[in-house]
C-alpha positions in Angstrom: -2.4 -40.4 -5.7 -2.1 -37.3 -3.7 -4.6 -37.1 -0.8 -6.4 -33.8 -0.5 -5.8 -32.2 2.9 -9.0 -31.0 4.6 -8.8 -27.6 6.4 -8.0 -28.0 10.1 -9.6 -25.9 12.9 -6.4 -23.8 12.8 -6.7 -23.2 9.0 -10.3 -22.1 9.5 -9.4 -19.8 12.3 -6.5 -18.2 10.3 -9.0 -17.6 7.4 -11.6 -16.1 9.8 -8.9 -13.8 11.2 -7.7 -12.8 7.8 -11.3 -12.0 6.7 -12.0 -10.0 9.8 -8.7 -8.0 9.4 -9.7 -7.3 5.8 -13.1 -6.1 6.9 -11.5 -3.8 9.5 -9.1 -2.4 6.9 -11.8 -1.8 4.4 -14.5 -0.4 6.7 -12.5 1.4 9.3 -9.6 2.9 7.4 -6.9 0.9 9.1 -3.9 0.8 6.8 -1.4 -1.1 9.0 -1.6 -4.9 8.7 -0.4 -5.5 12.2 -3.0 -3.2 13.7 -5.8 -4.8 11.7 -4.5 -8.3 12.7 -4.5 -7.4 16.4 -7.9 -5.9 16.2 -9.3 -9.0 14.5 -7.7 -11.2 17.1 -9.2 -9.2 19.9 -12.6 -9.3 18.3 -12.5 -13.1 17.8 -11.0 -13.7 21.2 -7.6 -15.0 19.9 -4.3 -14.3 21.7 -2.5 -11.8 19.4 0.8 -13.7 19.9 -0.8 -16.9 18.6 0.7 -18.8 15.8 -2.8 -18.8 14.3 -2.5 -15.2 13.2 -2.6 -14.9 9.4 0.3 -13.6 7.3 0.0 -10.2 5.7 -0.3 -11.8 2.3 -3.3 -13.8 3.5 -4.9 -10.6 4.7 -4.2 -8.9 1.4 -5.9 -11.8 -0.4 -8.9 -11.6 1.9 -9.1 -7.9 1.3 -9.1 -8.4 -2.5 -11.9 -11.0 -2.0 -13.8 -8.6 0.3 -13.6 -5.8 -2.3 -14.8 -8.2 -5.1 -17.8 -9.2 -3.0 -18.8 -5.9 -1.4 -16.9 -3.1 -3.1 -18.7 -3.3 -6.4 -18.6 -0.3 -8.7 -17.8 2.1 -5.8 -14.4 0.3 -5.3 -13.6 0.5 -9.0 -14.4 4.2 -9.1 -12.5 4.9 -5.9 -9.4 3.0 -7.1 -9.5 4.8 -10.5 -9.7 8.2 -8.8 -6.7 7.3 -6.6 -4.7 6.2 -9.6 -5.6 9.4 -11.5 -4.4 11.4 -8.5 -1.2 9.3 -8.4 -0.6 10.0 -12.1 -1.2 13.7 -11.6 1.4 13.8 -8.8 3.9 11.8 -10.7 3.7 14.1 -13.7 4.2 17.1 -11.5 7.2 15.4 -9.9 8.5 13.8 -13.0 12.1 15.0 -12.5 12.3 12.7 -9.5 11.5 9.5 -11.5 8.4 8.7 -9.4 7.1 5.2 -8.9 3.7 4.2 -7.6 3.8 1.5 -4.9 1.5 -0.1 -2.4 -2.2 -0.8 -2.3 -3.2 1.7 -5.0 -0.9 -0.1 -7.4 -1.9 -3.6 -6.3 -5.6 -2.8 -6.5 -6.4 -3.5 -2.9 -6.6 0.1 -1.7 -9.7 1.2 0.3 -11.2 4.6 0.1 -9.0 5.5 3.1 -5.7 4.4 1.6 -2.9 6.9 1.0 -1.4 7.0 -2.5 2.2 5.9 -1.9 5.0 7.1 -4.2 8.7 6.5 -4.2 10.8 9.5 -5.4 14.6 9.6 -6.1 16.8 12.6 -5.6 20.3 13.4 -4.4 18.8 15.8 -1.9 15.4 15.3 -0.3 15.1 19.1 0.0 14.8 19.3 -3.8 11.4 17.7 -3.6 10.1 20.2 -0.9 11.5 23.1 -2.9 9.6 21.8 -6.0 6.4 21.7 -4.0 7.0 25.2 -2.5 7.7 26.6 -6.0 4.4 25.1 -7.2 2.5 26.5 -4.3 1.5 23.0 -3.1 0.9 22.8 0.7 2.7 19.9 2.2 4.2 18.5 5.4 7.6 16.9 5.8 7.5 13.3 7.0 9.7 10.4 7.7 9.1 6.7 7.0 10.9 3.6 8.2 11.6 1.3 5.3 12.8 -2.3 5.3 15.6 -2.5 2.8 16.2 -6.2 3.2 15.9 -8.9 5.9 18.3 -7.2 8.2 18.2 -3.4 7.5 15.4 -1.0 8.4 16.2 2.7 7.7 14.3 6.0 8.0 13.8 8.0 4.8 12.5 11.5 4.5 9.3 12.2 2.7 6.5 14.6 2.0 2.7 14.4 2.3 0.4 16.5 0.2 -3.0 16.3 -1.5 -4.2 16.0 -5.1 -7.9 16.2 -5.7 -8.6 15.4 -2.0 -6.4 12.3 -2.2 -3.6 12.0 0.3 -0.2 11.5 -1.4 2.6 10.1 0.7 5.9 10.3 -1.1 9.1 8.7 0.3 12.4 10.1 -1.0 15.2 7.7 -1.7 18.8 8.5 -2.9 19.0 8.8 -6.7 20.5 5.3 -7.0 17.7 3.8 -4.8 15.7 3.2 -8.0 18.0 0.2 -8.7 16.7 -1.9 -5.9 13.2 -1.8 -4.4 12.8 -2.2 -0.6 11.0 -5.2 0.9 7.2 -5.3 0.7 5.4 -5.5 4.0 2.9 -7.9 2.4 5.1 -10.8 1.2 8.7 -9.9 2.0 9.7 -9.7 -1.6 11.0 -6.6 -3.4 8.2 -4.1 -3.7 6.5 -3.7 -7.1 7.0 -0.2 -8.5 5.2 1.3 -11.4 6.3 4.2 -13.6 3.9 6.9 -14.8 3.7 5.1 -18.1 2.6 1.9 -16.3 0.0 3.8 -14.3 -1.4 5.2 -17.5 -1.7 1.7 -18.8 -3.5 0.6 -15.6 -6.0 3.4 -16.1 -6.6 2.4 -19.7 -7.5 -1.1 -18.6 -11.0 -2.1 -17.5 -10.8 -2.9 -13.8 -12.4 -6.2 -12.8 
């Protein structure tokens, strides 16, 4: 017979830190897990180098729980609006085989979250030219992406707005669609969704 393990003080502290980090992300617009983790540690008086700090996946789970408890209908409406903005951007940039990634896809986005897209092109300039031709104001960006356990590389990108939602698109080489980079949440290949899959998400009733 397997003996049920009771939570230790360390377990309870990790959970409290994850919950506080989730609250900080939801209420204060912090999008970086590490920053939220450190702010939570500071608030609870824990050394931010401590082994007690929660994993990003624990914070994401706590964030989803926080949104279920406190987000209510406003979270559902906000997430739907972000996904509609993502779909509009994806349709406009369809020639670059856009994929939605990140918190807007997973459903843990806060009202402050950027809509994150991956685009694929032989030349990143093709994306900026497309936006210029369409008269869409944008800024050129760069994002460091973890490709696997050992490689982190900078990739060009663009930031623009659709219906007051910030869209952050990272541009990968055309063959980058074959292998997704590593998720900052759980270290696994990032989940990517096509426009068709985003449409399906919008057709579903959000819980």
